[in-house]
C-alpha positions as CSV (number, residue, x, y, z in Angstrom):
1,M,137.5,143.3,47.3
2,Q,135.9,140.4,48.3
3,I,134.6,139.4,51.9
4,E,134.1,135.7,52.7
5,E,133.2,133.8,55.7
6,L,135.6,131.5,57.2
7,S,135.6,128.0,55.8
8,Q,137.9,124.9,55.5
9,D,139.1,126.4,52.4
10,N,140.5,129.6,53.7
11,L,141.3,128.4,57.4
12,T,144.9,128.3,56.6
13,D,145.0,131.7,55.2
14,L,143.1,133.2,58.2
15,T,145.4,131.4,60.8
16,E,148.5,133.0,58.7
17,L,146.9,136.4,59.3
18,V,146.3,135.6,62.8
19,L,149.9,135.1,63.3
20,E,150.8,138.3,61.7
21,F,148.6,140.1,64.1
22,W,149.6,138.1,67.2
23,T,153.1,137.2,66.5
24,E,153.5,135.3,69.8
25,C,150.8,132.7,68.8
26,D,151.6,129.2,67.5
27,F,150.1,128.2,64.1
28,E,148.6,124.6,65.2
29,E,147.1,126.1,68.1
30,E,145.2,128.9,66.4
31,Y,144.5,126.7,63.5
32,E,142.7,124.3,66.0
33,A,140.9,127.2,67.7
34,Y,139.6,128.9,64.5
35,K,138.7,125.4,63.1
36,N,136.2,125.1,65.7
37,I,134.5,128.6,64.7
38,I,133.5,127.2,61.3
39,E,130.7,125.5,62.7
40,A,129.9,127.7,65.8
41,D,126.5,129.6,66.1
42,D,127.9,132.4,68.2
43,E,130.9,133.1,66.6
44,I,132.4,133.9,63.1
45,C,135.2,135.1,61.2
46,Y,135.3,137.1,57.9
47,L,138.3,137.2,55.6
48,L,139.0,140.2,53.3
49,Q,140.7,139.6,50.1
50,E,141.9,142.1,47.6
51,N,143.5,141.2,44.2
52,N,143.4,137.3,45.1
53,T,145.4,138.1,48.4
54,Y,144.0,137.9,51.9
55,I,144.8,141.1,53.5
56,G,142.6,141.2,56.7
57,F,139.8,139.6,58.9
58,I,137.6,140.2,61.7
59,H,136.6,137.8,64.4
60,L,133.1,138.2,66.1
61,T,131.3,136.6,69.0
62,L,128.4,137.0,70.8
63,R,128.9,137.8,74.3
64,H,126.0,136.7,76.8
65,D,127.9,138.2,80.0
66,Y,128.4,142.0,80.9
67,V,130.1,144.0,78.3
68,E,131.4,147.4,79.5
69,G,129.1,150.2,78.5
70,T,126.4,148.3,76.7
71,D,122.8,148.1,77.5
72,D,121.5,144.8,76.0
73,L,122.5,141.3,75.8
74,P,123.7,139.4,73.8
75,V,126.2,141.9,72.5
76,A,128.2,141.2,69.2
77,Y,131.8,141.6,70.2
78,I,134.7,142.4,67.8
79,E,137.4,140.0,69.2
80,A,139.9,140.8,66.5
81,L,140.2,143.1,63.5
82,Y,143.3,143.0,61.4
83,I,144.2,144.7,58.2
84,K,147.8,144.1,56.7
85,A,149.7,147.6,57.1
86,A,150.0,148.1,53.3
87,Y,146.2,148.2,53.0
88,Q,145.3,150.3,56.1
89,R,143.6,153.6,55.6
90,E,142.0,152.4,52.5
91,G,138.4,151.8,53.9
92,F,138.8,148.0,54.2
93,G,138.5,148.0,57.9
94,K,135.3,150.0,57.6
95,Q,134.1,147.4,55.2
96,L,134.7,144.5,57.9
97,I,132.8,146.8,60.5
98,N,130.0,147.0,57.9
99,V,129.6,143.1,57.7
100,A,130.0,142.9,61.5
101,E,127.2,145.2,61.8
102,L,125.0,143.1,59.4
103,W,125.9,139.9,61.3
104,A,125.1,141.5,64.7
105,K,121.6,142.5,63.6
106,Q,120.9,139.0,62.0
107,K,121.7,137.6,65.4
108,G,119.3,140.1,67.2
109,C,121.9,142.3,68.8
110,S,121.3,146.1,69.1
111,Q,125.1,146.9,69.7
112,L,128.5,146.0,68.5
113,A,131.3,146.5,71.0
114,S,135.0,146.3,71.0
115,D,138.4,147.0,73.0
116,T,142.0,147.9,72.4
117,E,144.8,148.7,74.7
118,L,145.1,152.2,76.1
119,N,148.1,153.2,74.2
120,N,146.7,151.8,70.6
121,T,146.0,155.5,69.4
122,K,145.9,153.9,65.9
123,A,143.0,151.6,66.8
124,I,141.2,154.1,69.1
125,D,141.2,156.6,66.2
126,F,139.8,153.8,63.7
127,H,137.0,152.9,66.1
128,K,135.9,156.5,66.5
129,K,135.8,157.2,62.8
130,A,133.9,154.0,62.4
131,G,131.2,155.3,64.7
132,F,132.1,153.7,68.1
133,E,131.8,155.7,71.2
134,E,134.5,155.3,73.9
135,V,132.8,154.1,77.2
136,N,135.5,153.4,79.6
137,R,139.3,153.1,80.3
138,I,140.8,150.7,82.6
139,V,144.1,149.5,84.0
140,C,144.4,146.0,85.0
141,F,146.6,144.5,87.8
142,V,147.7,141.1,89.0
143,K,149.8,140.4,92.1
144,N,151.6,137.2,92.1
145,L,151.3,135.0,95.5
């Protein structure tokens, strides 16, 4: 297993993983968005490689506004975490969480936060097993005018 930081060399590989995770996304749009992360100070992505195949990634940001259930700012936030289905439940996600914790500490954060959909029990279970504490549940509404 190898974890590497996002770079121009693996940007296409990351974008392909992003499209597996968010199937409704557009390659060019995601490629450009993630390309901007390469030089960012408050955002980073790490890719996970197993046997010369990219199998997952984690996207982290520093959030300077309120994050539900947190005490301090900034907060390191997991914007996305994805492991290919064939590699899940083998500890790879936890390895990415470990890298996220290290990055967060290096950025002066005392907390790492994340979210998922209410019905994503698989992700909720993963977060709890990785040491996260559930702090809130919400239902969002929109009324078109």
